[in-house]
C-alpha positions in Angstrom: 111.7 -145.7 -38.6 109.2 -144.5 -36.4 108.7 -141.2 -34.6 107.0 -141.9 -31.4 106.6 -138.2 -30.4 104.8 -137.1 -33.5 102.5 -139.9 -33.4 101.6 -139.2 -29.8 100.9 -135.6 -30.5 98.8 -136.5 -33.5 96.8 -138.7 -31.4 96.0 -135.9 -28.8 92.5 -134.5 -29.1 92.0 -130.7 -29.7 91.9 -128.6 -26.6 88.4 -128.0 -25.3 87.0 -124.5 -24.6 86.6 -123.4 -21.0 83.4 -124.2 -19.4 80.7 -121.7 -20.0 82.5 -119.6 -22.5 80.3 -118.3 -25.4 81.2 -115.7 -28.1 79.1 -112.5 -27.5 77.4 -110.4 -30.1 77.4 -106.6 -30.4 74.0 -106.4 -28.8 75.4 -108.2 -25.8 78.5 -105.9 -25.7 76.2 -102.7 -25.6 74.1 -104.2 -23.0 77.1 -104.8 -20.9 78.2 -101.0 -20.9 77.8 -99.3 -17.5 74.7 -97.1 -17.1 76.7 -94.0 -16.1 78.6 -94.1 -19.3 75.5 -94.2 -21.3 74.0 -91.2 -19.4 77.2 -89.2 -20.0 77.1 -89.9 -23.7 73.5 -88.9 -23.9 74.0 -85.6 -22.1 77.0 -84.7 -24.2 74.9 -85.3 -27.3 72.2 -83.0 -26.0 74.6 -80.2 -25.2 76.3 -80.4 -28.6 72.9 -80.1 -30.2 71.9 -77.2 -28.1 75.1 -75.3 -28.8 74.7 -75.9 -32.5 71.1 -74.6 -32.4 72.1 -71.4 -30.5 74.9 -70.5 -32.9 72.5 -70.6 -35.8 70.2 -67.8 -34.2 71.2 -64.3 -35.6 72.0 -61.5 -33.1 69.7 -58.4 -32.8 66.8 -57.9 -35.1 66.2 -60.2 -37.9 67.7 -59.6 -41.3 65.4 -57.5 -43.5 65.3 -57.9 -47.1 67.1 -55.0 -48.9 64.7 -52.9 -50.8 65.3 -50.0 -53.0 64.0 -46.6 -51.7 63.3 -43.4 -53.5 62.2 -39.8 -53.1 59.0 -38.3 -54.3 59.0 -34.7 -55.3 55.7 -33.0 -55.9 55.4 -29.6 -57.6 52.5 -27.9 -55.9 52.1 -25.3 -58.6 51.9 -27.7 -61.5 50.6 -30.6 -59.5 53.2 -32.9 -61.1 55.0 -35.7 -59.3 58.6 -36.7 -59.9 60.2 -39.9 -58.6 63.9 -40.1 -58.0 65.7 -43.4 -57.8 68.8 -44.2 -55.8 70.9 -43.6 -58.8 69.5 -40.1 -59.3 70.2 -39.3 -55.7 73.8 -40.4 -56.0 74.3 -38.2 -59.1 72.8 -35.2 -57.3 74.7 -35.7 -54.0 77.6 -33.5 -55.0 77.9 -30.5 -52.6 76.3 -27.3 -53.8 78.6 -24.5 -54.6 79.0 -21.8 -51.9 76.9 -18.7 -52.3 78.7 -15.7 -53.8 78.7 -13.1 -51.1 80.9 -10.7 -53.0 79.4 -7.3 -53.7 78.3 -7.1 -57.3 80.3 -4.7 -59.3 78.7 -1.4 -60.2 79.4 0.5 -63.3 80.1 3.9 -61.8 80.8 5.5 -65.1 77.4 4.7 -66.6 75.2 4.9 -63.4 72.1 7.1 -63.8 72.0 10.5 -62.1 69.2 11.0 -59.7 67.7 14.4 -59.1 69.5 16.2 -56.3 72.2 13.5 -56.1 74.8 14.8 -58.5 78.0 12.8 -58.6 81.1 14.2 -57.0 84.7 13.1 -56.9 85.3 14.8 -53.5 86.1 12.5 -50.6 83.1 11.9 -48.3 83.6 13.0 -44.7 84.0 10.2 -42.2 82.0 9.7 -39.1 84.8 11.2 -37.0 84.7 14.4 -39.0 81.0 14.7 -38.8 81.0 14.3 -35.0 83.9 16.7 -34.7 81.9 19.4 -36.6 78.5 18.7 -34.9 79.2 17.8 -31.3 80.1 20.5 -28.8 83.5 20.4 -27.1 84.0 19.7 -23.4 84.9 23.3 -22.8 81.6 24.5 -24.4 79.7 22.2 -22.0 81.4 24.0 -19.1 80.8 27.6 -20.2 77.5 27.4 -21.9 76.3 29.4 -24.9 78.6 32.3 -24.2 81.6 30.4 -25.7 82.1 30.9 -29.4 84.9 29.8 -31.7 87.7 27.4 -30.9 88.4 26.9 -27.2 91.6 25.6 -25.6 94.5 27.5 -27.1 97.1 28.1 -24.5 98.9 31.4 -24.0 100.8 33.3 -21.4 99.3 36.4 -19.7 100.6 38.5 -16.8 99.3 40.4 -13.8 101.9 42.8 -12.2 104.7 40.9 -14.0 103.7 37.4 -12.8 103.1 35.1 -15.8 100.4 32.5 -16.1 100.2 29.9 -18.9 97.0 28.1 -19.8 93.7 28.5 -21.6 91.3 29.0 -18.6 92.0 32.0 -16.4 90.2 33.2 -13.2 90.9 36.6 -11.8 90.1 36.9 -8.0 90.3 40.5 -6.8 89.9 41.8 -3.2 87.3 44.6 -3.1 87.1 45.0 0.7 86.9 48.5 2.3 90.7 48.5 2.9 91.3 48.6 -0.9 90.0 52.2 -1.2 92.7 53.7 1.0 95.6 55.7 -0.2 93.5 57.8 -2.5 91.8 54.8 -4.0 95.2 53.8 -5.4 95.1 50.0 -4.6 91.7 49.6 -6.4 92.7 51.7 -9.4 95.9 49.8 -9.8 94.1 46.4 -9.5 91.5 47.5 -12.1 94.2 48.7 -14.5 96.3 45.4 -14.4 93.2 43.3 -14.6 91.9 45.0 -17.7 95.4 44.8 -19.4 95.6 41.0 -18.8 92.0 40.3 -20.0 92.5 42.4 -23.1 95.6 40.4 -24.0 93.5 37.1 -24.2 92.4 35.8 -27.6 89.1 34.2 -28.4 90.3 30.7 -27.9 90.8 31.5 -24.2 88.3 31.6 -21.3 88.1 33.7 -18.3 86.0 34.7 -15.3 86.3 37.7 -12.9 85.5 37.4 -9.2 85.5 40.5 -7.0 85.0 39.6 -3.3 84.5 41.0 0.1 82.1 39.2 2.5 80.5 37.9 -0.7 81.6 37.2 -4.3 80.5 39.4 -7.3 80.6 37.3 -10.4 81.0 38.6 -14.0 77.7 38.2 -15.8 76.3 36.8 -12.6 76.9 33.2 -13.7 79.6 31.0 -12.2 81.1 29.8 -15.5 83.9 30.5 -17.8 83.4 32.9 -20.8 85.2 33.1 -24.0 87.5 36.0 -24.5 85.5 37.4 -27.4 85.4 41.1 -28.2 81.9 41.3 -26.8 82.8 39.6 -23.6 85.9 41.7 -23.2 83.9 44.9 -23.6 81.4 43.6 -21.0 84.2 42.7 -18.7 85.6 46.3 -18.9 82.3 47.7 -17.9 82.0 45.2 -15.0 85.5 46.2 -13.7 84.9 49.9 -13.8 81.7 49.7 -11.8 83.3 47.8 -8.9 83.6 49.8 -5.6 85.4 48.7 -2.4 83.2 47.9 0.5 82.6 45.5 3.4 84.8 43.0 5.2 86.9 40.1 3.8 86.2 36.4 3.4 89.3 35.1 1.6 88.6 31.4 2.0 85.0 31.5 0.6 86.2 33.5 -2.4 89.1 31.2 -3.2 86.9 28.1 -2.9 84.5 29.7 -5.4 87.3 30.3 -7.9 88.5 26.6 -7.6 85.0 25.4 -8.6 85.7 26.7 -12.1 88.6 24.2 -12.5 90.8 26.8 -14.2 94.4 26.4 -15.3 95.6 29.7 -13.7 94.2 31.8 -10.8 95.5 35.4 -10.3 94.7 36.2 -6.7 95.1 39.8 -5.6 94.5 41.0 -2.0 95.9 43.3 0.7 96.0 40.1 2.8 94.1 41.6 5.7 93.3 38.7 8.1 95.3 36.1 6.0 94.7 32.3 6.1 95.2 29.8 8.8 97.2 26.6 8.3 94.0 24.5 8.1 92.6 26.9 5.5 95.7 26.6 3.4 95.5 22.8 3.6 91.8 22.9 2.6 92.6 25.1 -0.5 95.3 22.5 -1.6 92.8 19.7 -1.2 90.1 21.5 -3.2 92.4 22.3 -6.1 91.1 19.4 -8.2 92.3 20.9 -11.5 95.8 21.5 -10.1 95.5 25.2 -11.0 98.5 27.4 -10.7 97.6 30.1 -8.1 99.7 33.3 -8.5 99.2 35.6 -5.5 99.8 39.4 -5.4 99.9 41.1 -2.0 99.3 44.8 -1.5 100.5 46.7 1.5 102.9 49.4 2.9 105.3 46.8 4.1 105.4 43.0 4.3 103.8 41.6 7.4 104.8 38.5 9.3 101.9 36.7 7.6 103.1 34.4 4.9 99.8 32.7 4.0 99.6 34.1 0.4 103.1 33.0 -0.3 102.4 29.5 1.0 99.3 29.2 -1.2 101.3 30.1 -4.3 104.1 27.8 -3.4 101.8 24.8 -2.7 100.2 25.2 -6.1 103.4 25.8 -8.1 102.6 29.4 -8.6 104.4 32.7 -7.8 104.0 35.3 -5.1 104.8 39.0 -5.4 104.5 41.9 -2.9 103.5 45.4 -4.2 104.0 48.4 -2.1 100.9 50.6 -2.5 102.9 53.8 -2.1 104.8 53.1 -5.3 102.0 51.7 -7.4 101.9 53.3 -10.8 98.3 54.3 -11.9 97.6 55.7 -15.3 
């Protein structure tokens, strides 16, 4: 039995290759790549090489080879040289101990005695004590060398019953011509009360006596305060006894002079002839820098309508008293 199909297929010749087809080698394939692709590959290769080269260059200065250093110490006195290695430096790098600033103890029991410097257990005086003993007080600077002893003790003294408390006292007494009337009684009474008041002061107090008319007579002829020492009291007694009434009256100038002494208390005695104006009373208050208490004593047969002495006392916190010259007691 025959198979006509198989035999026919077996008889067919093998298919022939298309015309012109030839197998290509690798060289032919490369040659057939486009030119732009080759240029791209070339540039990529160059950029990759450049990046690799740049990454291999170290930043900053070049690496230096580590070397071991040392310190050379030279002793100039012995002319010897000492070399210290890194290990020696590490061992000696510990911080030095802080210097001992404490005062070294002194054996006071066994200290030697120097000539003229014998040991004493008494407490040494401080600087404040030395200054207090050597420097003059403020009051002594005011009154000058006439002041002796402790100054500043307060006490209360009186003139015609009016008290005044302080440590610095000024007595301002009218000695105008009108004070010699009535058989000299006003002046004698003024002298008597003045001396009694000064004699009651102690040596820690200071005083000054001013007798005035058109001018001012100053005790010891120096406008300053004096200590109430026995010597100064005796001199004040002689000064008081030698005063005689004369001349006119300048109340304002006398009271301004008294205020220059910056006293604590002023005893102001006058027969008030002429008195003070309102402007003068205001000026007295303005010039009273030490805030002195001004006690005023007015002599006369009867009180006049003038109230200037009373106003001066009231403005300063002092007291005023009127004394009738007909009833004055003179010893």
